[in-house]
C-alpha positions in Angstrom: -4.4 -23.1 18.4 -3.6 -20.0 20.5 -5.2 -16.7 19.7 -3.0 -14.4 17.6 -3.2 -10.8 18.8 -2.4 -7.7 16.8 -2.4 -4.3 18.5 -2.9 -1.3 16.2 -1.3 1.5 18.2 0.0 5.0 18.0 0.0 7.7 20.6 -0.9 10.3 17.9 -4.5 10.7 16.8 -5.4 10.7 13.1 -2.8 8.1 12.0 -5.4 5.7 10.7 -5.6 3.1 13.6 -9.3 2.4 13.2 -9.2 2.2 9.4 -6.3 -0.3 9.6 -7.9 -2.3 12.5 -11.3 -2.7 10.8 -10.0 -3.7 7.4 -7.3 -5.9 8.8 -10.0 -7.7 10.9 -12.2 -8.1 7.8 -9.4 -9.8 6.0 -8.5 -12.0 8.9 -12.1 -13.0 9.2 -11.9 -14.6 5.8 -9.4 -17.0 7.3 -10.8 -17.7 10.8 -12.9 -16.3 13.7 -11.8 -12.7 14.3 -12.7 -10.2 17.0 -12.0 -6.4 17.1 -11.6 -5.1 20.6 -12.3 -1.4 20.6 -10.1 0.0 23.4 -10.7 3.7 22.6 -13.3 5.5 24.7 -14.4 7.2 21.5 -15.6 3.7 20.3 -14.8 4.4 16.6 -14.6 0.7 15.7 -18.0 -0.1 17.3 -19.6 2.9 15.6 -18.2 1.9 12.3 -19.6 -1.6 12.6 -23.0 -0.3 13.7 -23.5 1.7 10.4 -23.6 -1.3 8.1 -26.9 -2.8 6.9 -25.4 -6.3 7.4 -23.2 -7.6 10.2 -19.5 -6.7 9.9 -17.3 -9.6 8.8 -15.5 -9.7 12.2 -17.1 -9.4 15.6 -16.6 -6.0 17.2 -16.8 -5.4 20.9 -15.8 -2.6 23.3 -13.8 -3.4 26.4 -13.8 -1.1 29.4 -12.3 -1.3 32.9 -9.1 -3.0 34.0 -7.8 -6.1 32.3 -4.5 -7.7 31.6 -2.8 -10.0 29.0 -3.9 -13.2 30.9 -7.5 -12.3 31.1 -7.5 -11.3 27.4 -6.3 -14.7 26.4 -8.7 -16.4 28.7 -11.8 -14.4 27.8 -11.4 -14.5 24.0 -9.8 -17.8 23.3 -12.7 -18.8 21.0 -11.2 -16.4 18.4 -8.2 -17.2 16.3 -7.4 -13.6 15.6 -7.8 -10.6 17.9 -7.3 -7.1 16.7 -6.9 -4.4 19.4 -7.8 -0.9 18.2 -5.9 1.2 20.8 -6.6 4.7 22.1 -4.3 7.6 21.0 -2.5 7.7 24.3 0.4 5.7 25.8 -0.7 6.8 29.3 -3.8 4.7 29.1 -4.1 1.3 30.8 -5.4 -0.2 27.6 -2.4 0.8 25.4 0.1 -0.5 27.9 -1.7 -3.8 28.4 -2.2 -4.2 24.7 1.6 -4.1 24.2 2.0 -6.7 26.9 -0.6 -9.0 25.4 -0.1 -8.8 21.6 2.1 -10.9 19.3 2.4 -8.0 16.8 2.1 -4.3 17.2 1.3 -2.4 14.0 2.0 1.4 14.2 0.3 3.3 11.3 2.1 6.6 10.6 1.6 9.3 8.0 4.6 9.7 5.6 5.8 12.9 7.3 8.8 13.2 9.6 6.7 15.4 11.9 4.1 12.8 12.4 6.7 10.1 13.0 8.6 12.3 15.5 5.3 12.9 17.4 5.3 9.1 18.2 8.9 8.9 19.4 7.8 7.5 22.8 6.5 4.4 21.3 9.9 2.6 20.8 10.7 3.0 24.5 7.3 1.6 25.5 7.7 -1.3 23.1 11.1 -2.2 24.5 9.7 -2.0 28.0 6.8 -4.3 27.0 9.3 -6.8 25.5 10.7 -7.4 29.0 7.5 -9.3 29.9 6.2 -10.1 26.4 9.1 -11.9 24.7 7.1 -12.7 21.5 6.2 -9.1 20.7 7.2 -7.8 17.3 6.5 -4.3 16.1 6.3 -2.7 12.7 5.6 0.7 11.2 2.9 0.8 8.5 3.1 3.8 6.2 -0.4 5.2 5.7 -1.9 7.6 3.2 0.9 7.3 0.7 0.5 9.3 -2.4 0.9 7.5 -5.7 4.3 7.9 -7.4 5.7 10.1 -4.6 9.0 9.0 -3.1 9.6 9.3 0.6 11.7 12.3 1.4 15.2 12.0 2.8 13.9 13.5 6.0 11.3 10.7 6.3 14.0 8.1 5.7 16.1 9.6 8.4 13.1 9.8 10.8 12.3 6.1 10.2 16.0 5.2 10.9 15.8 7.2 14.1 12.6 5.5 15.2 14.4 2.1 15.1 11.4 -0.1 14.3 11.2 -1.9 10.9 8.7 -0.8 8.3 6.4 -3.3 6.6 7.1 -3.6 2.9 3.4 -2.9 2.2 2.1 0.6 2.7 -1.5 2.0 2.5 -2.2 4.4 -0.3 -4.4 7.4 0.1 -7.7 6.1 -1.2 -11.2 7.6 -0.9 -12.5 4.0 -0.8 -11.3 3.6 2.8 -13.5 6.6 3.9 -16.4 5.2 1.9 -16.1 1.9 3.6 -16.2 3.6 7.0 -19.3 5.6 6.1 -21.1 2.5 4.9 -20.1 0.5 7.9 -18.3 -2.1 5.8 -14.8 -3.1 4.9 -13.0 -2.6 1.6 -13.5 -6.3 1.0 -17.2 -5.8 0.7 -17.1 -3.1 -1.9 -16.4 -5.3 -4.9 -14.2 -4.0 -7.7 -14.2 -0.5 -6.1 -12.5 -1.9 -3.1 -10.2 -4.5 -4.8 -7.0 -2.4 -4.9 -7.4 -1.4 -1.2 -8.2 -5.0 -0.2 -5.1 -6.1 -2.0 -3.0 -3.8 0.2 -4.6 -5.2 3.3 -4.1 -8.7 2.1 -0.4 -8.0 1.6 -0.1 -6.6 5.1 -1.8 -9.7 6.6 0.5 -12.0 4.7 3.5 -10.0 6.0 2.3 -10.1 9.6 1.3 -13.7 9.6 4.6 -14.7 8.0 6.4 -12.7 10.7 
């Protein structure tokens, strides 16, 4: 069975790419062999995995230098799921190649029109990538949602302007995500403390796999 590739991408820093990448990979690893490829020079995913006292549920590697979609499929075909933690720049070789290689692009955004507008180049890059990557699907993932707070009218307008569908499942603002990063684990490994967060990630995985 072919490797399923998910790129977690946003040109804006601080949107939660690494948090989503690592927890998504941990959930996928419960299903089949999963690899996180850290494409960011800051190597946040690799540092996260290095903090744990036990191996992280998914394999985490950093990739440097030039590569393309073909080499990605050839070099990592042993894995059923491949999660690409992209750098916060669309000018980078890694981000552009990730869009050309992936089956699904997940774009975490904070629930603020300003944060969404800061990423307005992404739809253009996604449309360009679709010219060579016909299977590419892209979704927004609302991150750090506050409980019981409705999205503002301005945010709804910004989403409509962005022109990319939003996953039904968002990610709530939870301290447990930060705790998991500090401990070098995923929310799945934190028992009852992490259960509500793990349920969110599971719902995202089910949406993405069903897509």
